[in-house]
C-alpha positions as CSV (number, residue, x, y, z in Angstrom):
1,M,-2.3,23.5,0.9
2,K,-0.6,20.4,-0.6
3,R,-1.6,18.3,2.4
4,K,-5.2,19.2,1.9
5,Q,-5.0,18.1,-1.8
6,F,-3.5,14.8,-0.8
7,L,-6.2,14.4,1.9
8,A,-8.9,15.0,-0.8
9,L,-7.2,12.5,-3.1
10,I,-7.1,9.9,-0.3
11,L,-10.8,10.5,0.4
12,I,-11.7,10.1,-3.3
13,I,-9.7,6.9,-3.6
14,A,-11.3,5.5,-0.4
15,G,-14.7,6.4,-1.9
16,V,-14.0,4.6,-5.1
17,F,-12.6,1.6,-3.2
18,T,-15.8,1.5,-1.1
19,L,-18.1,1.7,-4.0
20,L,-16.3,-1.0,-6.0
21,F,-15.9,-3.5,-3.2
22,Y,-19.1,-3.0,-1.3
23,R,-20.5,-6.6,-1.9
24,N,-17.1,-8.4,-2.0
25,S,-17.0,-8.3,-5.8
26,I,-13.4,-8.6,-6.7
27,G,-13.0,-9.6,-10.4
28,I,-13.4,-6.6,-12.7
29,N,-13.7,-4.2,-9.8
30,L,-10.1,-4.8,-8.8
31,T,-9.0,-4.2,-12.3
32,I,-10.9,-0.9,-12.5
33,F,-9.6,0.2,-9.1
34,E,-6.0,-0.5,-10.1
35,W,-6.3,1.3,-13.4
36,I,-7.5,4.3,-11.4
37,L,-4.8,3.9,-8.8
38,I,-1.8,3.5,-11.1
39,P,-2.2,7.0,-12.7
40,V,-2.8,8.5,-9.3
41,M,0.4,6.9,-8.0
42,L,2.3,8.2,-11.0
43,F,0.8,11.7,-10.5
44,V,1.6,11.8,-6.8
45,N,5.2,10.4,-7.1
46,K,6.0,12.2,-10.4
47,P,8.8,9.9,-11.6
48,D,11.2,11.5,-14.2
49,K,11.8,8.3,-15.9
50,L,10.8,4.7,-15.0
51,N,13.8,2.3,-14.9
52,F,13.6,-1.1,-16.5
53,L,12.5,-2.8,-13.2
54,S,9.6,-0.3,-12.8
55,K,8.5,-0.7,-16.4
56,S,8.6,-4.5,-16.2
57,I,6.6,-4.6,-13.0
58,L,4.1,-2.0,-14.4
59,V,3.5,-4.2,-17.5
60,T,3.2,-7.3,-15.3
61,L,0.8,-5.5,-13.0
62,I,-1.4,-4.5,-15.9
63,L,-1.3,-8.1,-17.3
64,S,-2.1,-9.6,-13.8
65,S,-5.0,-7.1,-13.4
66,I,-6.4,-8.3,-16.6
67,M,-5.9,-11.9,-15.5
68,V,-7.8,-11.2,-12.3
69,A,-10.8,-10.1,-14.3
70,V,-10.5,-13.2,-16.6
71,I,-9.4,-16.0,-14.3
72,N,-10.4,-14.6,-10.9
73,T,-8.6,-17.1,-8.7
74,P,-7.1,-16.4,-5.2
75,W,-3.6,-17.0,-6.7
76,T,-3.9,-14.3,-9.4
77,I,-5.4,-11.9,-6.8
78,F,-2.5,-12.5,-4.4
79,I,0.1,-12.0,-7.2
80,N,-1.7,-8.8,-8.2
81,F,-1.6,-7.4,-4.7
82,V,2.1,-8.3,-4.4
83,L,2.9,-6.6,-7.7
84,L,0.8,-3.5,-6.7
85,F,2.7,-3.1,-3.4
86,S,6.0,-3.7,-5.2
87,F,5.2,-1.1,-7.8
88,S,4.3,1.5,-5.2
89,T,7.5,0.9,-3.4
90,L,9.5,1.2,-6.7
91,L,7.8,4.6,-7.3
92,A,8.6,5.8,-3.9
93,F,12.2,4.5,-3.7
94,K,13.9,4.6,-7.1
95,G,17.2,3.0,-6.2
96,F,16.2,-0.7,-6.4
97,R,17.7,-2.9,-9.0
98,S,16.2,-6.2,-8.3
99,Y,12.7,-7.4,-7.7
100,I,13.6,-9.3,-4.5
101,H,14.8,-6.1,-2.8
102,A,11.7,-4.2,-3.9
103,F,9.4,-7.0,-2.7
104,G,11.3,-7.2,0.7
105,E,11.1,-3.4,1.1
106,S,7.4,-3.3,0.3
107,F,6.7,-6.1,2.7
108,M,8.7,-4.3,5.4
109,R,7.0,-0.9,4.7
110,V,3.6,-2.5,5.3
111,F,4.5,-3.0,8.9
112,T,6.8,0.0,9.6
113,T,5.0,2.8,7.8
114,H,3.4,3.9,11.0
115,F,6.7,4.6,12.7
116,S,8.4,6.4,9.7
117,S,6.6,9.7,10.4
118,Q,8.0,9.9,13.9
119,N,11.2,11.8,13.8
120,Y,13.0,12.0,17.2
121,S,16.0,14.1,17.8
122,D,18.8,12.9,20.1
123,K,17.4,15.0,22.9
124,N,13.9,13.5,22.6
125,K,15.3,9.9,22.5
126,N,16.5,10.2,26.0
127,D,13.2,11.5,27.2
128,I,11.1,8.6,25.9
129,K,9.5,6.6,28.7
130,L,8.7,3.0,28.7
131,T,5.0,3.7,29.1
132,N,5.0,5.8,25.8
133,I,6.5,2.8,24.0
134,F,3.8,0.5,25.3
135,I,1.1,2.9,24.4
136,K,2.5,3.1,20.8
137,I,2.7,-0.6,20.6
138,L,-0.9,-0.8,21.8
139,L,-2.1,1.8,19.3
140,Y,-0.2,0.7,16.3
141,G,-0.1,-3.1,16.8
142,I,-2.7,-4.5,19.1
143,V,-5.7,-2.3,18.3
144,P,-5.6,-2.9,14.5
145,L,-5.0,-6.6,15.1
146,A,-8.0,-6.7,17.4
147,I,-10.2,-4.9,14.9
148,V,-9.2,-7.4,12.2
149,L,-9.9,-10.4,14.5
150,I,-13.3,-9.0,15.4
151,F,-14.3,-8.7,11.8
152,L,-12.9,-12.2,11.0
153,L,-15.0,-13.6,13.9
154,M,-18.1,-11.8,12.7
155,Y,-17.9,-13.2,9.2
């Protein structure tokens, strides 16, 4: 039941994201999307208490989202995305004490999140064949890269 609720939540967020960014309008739409996404992230992760690092990144994220609407330069948009990824990592993993570690972990999670759901026991590790590893590399690495390249070439 909980999985269906999260699936519905993901579909709603994807719908809002699609409606806001349909014509590549980023300025105020990114601010609106983040102000919808931050309470959803707080609801899903349910932190007991935010530590000082989480509070400071949350305040900086809100300020940078306002600056995206006001200034709307690629630099402010980039900083805003970095802060959003870092804040989501700090909500999921509460043990970080420095921003550098949180940023490094969020950057690493972007690329390794596909593999974190695969739990192999010791018995299954011995049974993995080389072809299965190549298929996973193909599905999780090459296919998304090819899709991104196709869309970059189209536009």
